[in-house]
Structures are given as C-alpha cells and as structure tokens.
C-alpha positions in Angstrom: 8.3 -10.2 3.8 8.4 -7.3 6.2 10.4 -7.5 9.4 7.8 -5.5 11.3 4.6 -6.9 12.7 2.7 -3.9 11.2 4.5 -2.7 8.1 3.9 1.0 7.3 1.3 1.8 4.8 2.9 3.5 1.8 1.6 5.3 -1.2 2.5 2.2 -3.2 0.6 -0.2 -1.0 -2.4 2.2 -0.9 -2.4 2.4 -4.7 -2.1 -1.4 -4.9 -5.0 -2.0 -2.6 -7.1 0.5 -4.5 -6.2 -1.0 -7.9 -7.1 -4.5 -6.8 -10.8 -3.6 -6.1 -11.3 0.0 -7.1 -15.1 0.3 -6.9 -15.1 -1.3 -3.5 -12.2 0.7 -2.4 -13.8 4.0 -3.4 -17.1 2.9 -1.8 -15.3 2.2 1.4 -13.5 5.6 1.4 -16.8 7.3 0.8 -18.5 5.3 3.6 -15.6 6.1 6.0 -15.8 9.8 5.2 -19.5 9.9 5.9 -19.3 7.9 9.1 -16.6 10.2 10.6 -18.3 13.4 9.5 -20.1 15.6 12.0 -23.6 14.3 12.7 -25.4 13.3 15.8 -21.9 13.1 17.3 -19.0 15.4 16.6 -15.8 14.2 14.8 -13.8 14.1 18.1 -16.3 11.9 19.8 -16.5 9.6 16.8 -12.7 9.3 16.8 -12.6 8.5 20.5 -15.2 5.8 19.9 -12.9 4.5 17.0 -9.9 4.5 19.3 -11.8 2.4 21.9 -13.2 0.0 19.2 -9.7 -0.3 17.7 -8.4 -1.5 21.0 -11.1 -4.1 21.3 -10.6 -5.3 17.7 -6.8 -5.1 18.4 -6.1 -3.5 15.0 -2.7 -1.8 15.3 -3.3 0.3 12.1 -6.7 1.5 13.5 -5.2 2.3 16.9 -2.5 4.5 15.3 -4.7 6.1 12.7 -7.7 6.9 14.9 -5.5 8.1 17.8 -3.8 10.5 15.3 -7.3 11.6 14.1 -8.6 12.0 17.6 -5.7 14.3 18.5 -6.3 16.3 15.3 -9.9 16.7 16.3 -8.8 18.1 19.7 -8.9 15.0 21.9 -6.6 15.1 24.9 -4.3 12.3 26.0 -6.6 11.9 29.1 -9.7 11.6 26.9 -8.0 9.0 24.7 -6.8 6.9 27.7 -10.2 7.1 29.2 -11.7 5.7 26.0 -9.2 2.9 26.0 -10.1 2.1 29.7 -13.8 2.0 28.7 -12.9 -0.5 25.9 -10.8 -2.5 28.3 -13.7 -2.8 30.8 -16.1 -3.8 28.1 -13.8 -6.5 26.8 -13.2 -7.8 30.3 -16.9 -7.3 31.1 -17.9 -9.4 28.1 -15.9 -12.4 29.4 -17.3 -11.9 32.9 -20.9 -11.6 31.6 -20.5 -14.7 29.4 -19.4 -16.8 32.4 -23.1 -17.3 32.8 -23.0 -19.6 29.8 -20.3 -21.7 31.4 -22.1 -21.8 34.7 -25.3 -22.8 32.9 -23.5 -25.6 31.2 -21.9 -26.8 34.4 -25.3 -26.8 36.1 -26.9 -28.7 33.2 -24.2 -31.3 33.3 -24.5 -31.7 37.0 -28.3 -32.2 36.7 -27.7 -34.8 34.0 -25.1 -36.6 36.0 -27.4 -36.9 39.1 -30.1 -38.4 36.9 -27.7 -41.2 35.6 
C-alpha cells in the first residue's frame, strides 16, 4: 500500500490499467483526445473548464493533470485561479440553491403539525 494519498501514476500502473480492460481503455483514450481537441472551444478553454470541474469533483489526479495541460495550452496562473473560483462559487451556490428543498420540507412539516 502506498504511503501517499495519491500515488503517482507510473508506466507500470498505466500499462496495468490498460491491460485489465484494453478495449475500454483505448475507447476512453480516443474519447478524451476528441473531447480536448480544438472545436467550438479552443484547447486552453477546455483545459480551464477541466481544471474547474476537477476541483468540484475533487479529483487530485485530474487537478494536477489538467492544470499542467492548461499551462501547456497557454493558461496563466490568474486564469487558472479564476476558473477555480468559478468552480468554488458553483459548488457553494449549489448548496445555497438547494436550501430551498430544506425550507420546503420545513414548511410542509410545519403545515402538517398545525393540522394535527
């Protein structure tokens, strides 16, 4: 067992992962290449989106890998941090927005308790 929370990916582990499900692995690699190719959005923008999403999904591997890719595509530290702040607001905003569910539940329970 590794002593690190996120052990480093190695050539050996990459080969092992590929060998355990080669067709799926290859399909995922092809999918990933197509997703991050220039299209309606350029590669840099796509990598900034990936950095933001990686922070919301809290994938340490994704954070590191997509941050490196964003820098390689020309993203500045300011752009990367701003993407992270957008992700932070969206994650916090989701909790805030969903408070309506809790308030609705409270209101329903209060209505039912006054009927009893």
